[in-house]
N, C-alpha and C positions, 0 to 999 in steps of 0.2 A: 242670523239673517232671517227675516220673515218674507214670505212670498206674497206679494200683493195679488189677490185672486181676481180683482177687477182687471188689472193690467194683463194678468195671465189669460183671462177670458178673451180679451181683445186680440192678444197674440195668437191664441188658438184658432180664432175665427180667420185671421189672416193666413195662418199656416194651412188651415183646412180648405179655404177658398182659393188660395194662391193669388190673392189680389187684395190690395188695400181698399179699393173702391167697393168691391163686393162685400168685404167684411163690414165696411161702413153701412152698406145697405141692410145687411142682415141685422146689425146692432142698432139701426136707426139713429146713427150719429154721423157727424161729418167725417170726410176723409182726413182732413188735417188732424182731427181729434184721434183718429186711429193711429196715424203716423206718430203723433206725440206720445200716445200711450206705449207703443212698441219701443220707441226711443227711451222713454223713462224706465221701462222694464230692463232694457239693456244696460242703462246706467246703474240701476240698483243692483243688478247681478254682475256688473263689471265684465260683461262678455257680449260679443256680437252674436245675435240670434238669426239675423236675416242678411243675406248678401243682396244688395240692391243693384240692379243693372238696368240698362235701357237698350232695347232692341229696335232697330230701325223699322218704321212703319207699323209696329205692333204696340208701341207705347211701353210703359214701364213693366218690368217683370222682376220676379224675385225668386230666390232659392234659399232654403234653410241651411245654416251652417251645421256642423256636427252637434254643437251645443244646442242649436235650435231644434234639430231632430229629436234629441234626447228629451228636451224640455216638453216638446209637443206630445211625445208619447205619454209623459206623466200627466199633462193637461187633459189629454183624451180620457185617461182613466179617471181623473178627478171629476170631470164634468159628466161623464157617463154615470158615475155613482151618484152624483147630485140629482140627476134626472130620475134614477131608480128610487132614491130615497123619497122624493116628492110623490112619485106614483104610489109607492108603498103606503105612505101616510094617507093619501087620498082613498086608498082601497080598504083601510081599516074601519069598516063600518058594519061588522058582523056578516060580511059577504052578502049584504043586501044591495050593494051597487059596486061599480068598478068594472074593470076589464082585465082580461088575461090574453097576452099576446104570445103565441107559441110559434116558434120556428121549427120547421121540419123539412128534412130532405124529401125530395119529390115522391119517392116510393112510399115512405112512411105517411106523408100527407094524404096520399091517394088511397092507400090500401089498409093501413093500420089505425090511423088516428080517428077516423069517423066514429068507430064504435065506442071509443073512450069519450069523445066529445058528446055523444048522445047520453052516456051515463052521467057525465058531469053536468050537462044542461038540465037533466031531470032533477038532480040534487040542488043545483044552484041556478035557477032560471033567470035571476036578475043580473048575473055576471055576463058582460058582453065578451064574446069569444072572437079573436082575430087570429087567423092562421097565415103565416108567411111561409110559402113553399119555395125552396131554392136548392142549389147544390150545397154540399156539406161545407165547402170553404166559405161561401157567402153567409151561411147560417152562423158559423163560428164567429166571423167578424161582427155580425149584427148582435150576437149575444154579448160579445166583449164590449161593444159600445152601448149596451143596455137598451137597445132598441127592441129586444125581446125579453120576456120574463123567464122563459125556459126554452129548451131546445131538445129535439130528438133527431139523431143522425144515424147514418149507416156504417160508421166505422170509427175507431179511436182517432182522436185529434191530438196534435202537438201544438198547443198554443199556450204561452205563458199566461197564467191567470185564469185558465179555463180547465175545469176538472171534468172527467168523463167516467160514467159508471155503466156497466152492462145492464141492459133492460130486458131483451129477449133475443132468442135465436130465430133466424129466418132461413128457410130452406132455399137453396139455389139449384137451378137445373141448366144443363147445356141443351140448346134446342136448335133444330134445323127444319126446313120445309120438307114435306114428304117427297121422296125421290131425289133428294139432294146428292146422296151418295149412290150413284147408279151401279157401282161395282159390287155392292153388298148383296149377297144371296138373300132371297126372301125368307129363307129358313131362320135367319137370325132375328127377324122381327117378331116380337111377342107383346101380348097385351100387358100393360103396366099394372092395371087394376081390373079385377073382374067386373066392377060396377061401372066401368067407363070403357065400353068396347071400342069407342073411336080413338081412345088414347093409346098411342104406341110408343115403344122404346126401341132403339136401334143400337146394336153394338158396333162401335167403330174403333179404329186404332188411333193412337196419339199422332201418328204421322198424318192420318187423314185430317185431323183437326188442325195440325200445324200448316198443312197445305191449303186450308180453307180460308176464305175471307171472314174476318171477325168484325162484327158490329159492336162498337163500344161507346160509352158515354164520354163526355168532354172532360178535360183536365179540371180537377177540383171536385169531381163527383166521387162520393163514397163508393158507389157501385163499381166505378172504373178501378179504383185502388184495390178493392177486394178481388176483382177478377184478375188483374195483373199479378197480384200476390199469389193467388191460387195457381195460376198458370206457371209462374216462375218456380213454385215449389214442386210442380210436376215436371220441370225441365222443358216446358213447352214455350216456343216462341213463334207466334203467328207471323206468317210472311207478309200479310197485307191486312190493314184495318180500315174501317170506315167509321167516322165519328158522327154520332147522332145525339142530339141534345136531350132526349127523354127516353126512359125505358119503354114507354108505350110505342114511341116511334121505332125503336129498335125491334120490338116484337113484331110490329107490322112489316118492317123491312125484311126480317127473317122470313115471315110468311110469304112475302113477295118474291123470295128467292135470292136476296142479296148476299146471304152468307149464313154464318152460325153466330150464336151469342150465348153467354152465360147470364141468366136473369133470375130474379126472385120468382119462385113458383107462383106466388100470388098474382104476378103480372101476366103470366102466360097460361094460367089454369084454364081459362075459358077457351083459348085457342087450341090447347092440347085436347080438351074434351070435344071440340068441333072437328078435330082432325086437320086443322090448318098447320099445326106444328107437330113434330115428333121429338121426344126426349132422347138424347144421345147418352150412351153408357160406354165407359172405357173400363175394360177389365183391370182390376188392381187399383183403380181410383176410388178412394173412400167417398162416402156421402158428402155432398157439398152443402155448406151452410155458412152463415156469417152472423156476427153479433150486431144487434142494434143497440145504440147507446143513448143515454140521457146525459145532457151537458148542463153544467152550471158554472157561473162565474164564482171563483173561490172566495173573493172578498165581499160578496153581496149576500146579505142575510136572506133567508127564505121567507117570502111574504106569506100571509095567510091564504091568499088565493092560490099561489103556487103550491103550498102545502096541501091544500084540498085536492088539487089536480093530481099531485104525486100519489095521494092516497087512492085515487081512482085508477091510476096506472098500475098500482101494485095488485089490483084485483084481476081475476080472470075476466077477459073481455067477453 
């Protein structure tokens, strides 16, 4: 059996858009032609791919069968790689032209990536750089669909077809606003570093932290997953949490007195130096850190542009 890629492309558009008419618009063909193509693919495969229903007042609707869902997953992979192959060929001009689209979770995009982008731009000034910043889950899906050339995220991922490799370690700290724990004697407050007299650390108990309100990122964030994992390993379960969609928003929320949070040191360094935040220390808790990861799609060859950027990433920033 041979799979007709033209018919598969039409079916994939229908499945992706959830509409025959929208698929027709995307493909610049008529709606009857779309319906005919899907029916012909079903005939060739001898299986029903789409369950066609009609809902009152809302017009026709559709749902994929189990076979349709399975086939569309393969179609998504096929056409994502097709797009990647075309872009790779277009970029093979001695790195004198082309573009590099990098996906990065928000903390990496804001605090780690700029220094490497500057080094790459100095070496390859004619390559157009585009950065897509989103949470880890979104970045993984975009990489799988080949909308990104490469990706850097804040935690390991479990996605079939996507490989992850450790890139660097990032220090984490637990922070609170000054005076948040009023029951602590002043004697336990000590300077964290002699060069930063405004930066303080406060010893607290695990119970103090569990009784506090924790500010956390949204579901799908690599930072959130790391924080929950570290807390679970310490046997700590916060009684109340507040969800905020960015690390910067969480840091400002902590400074405003909303609660405590575990954040990358790079995010809160300035606020610690200014005395707007203090670092919390728990006796017996080891130093906190997390690994940052580089992602790649397993079945996608590394382009020359991506290879050049990986070489920059391997150097000290």
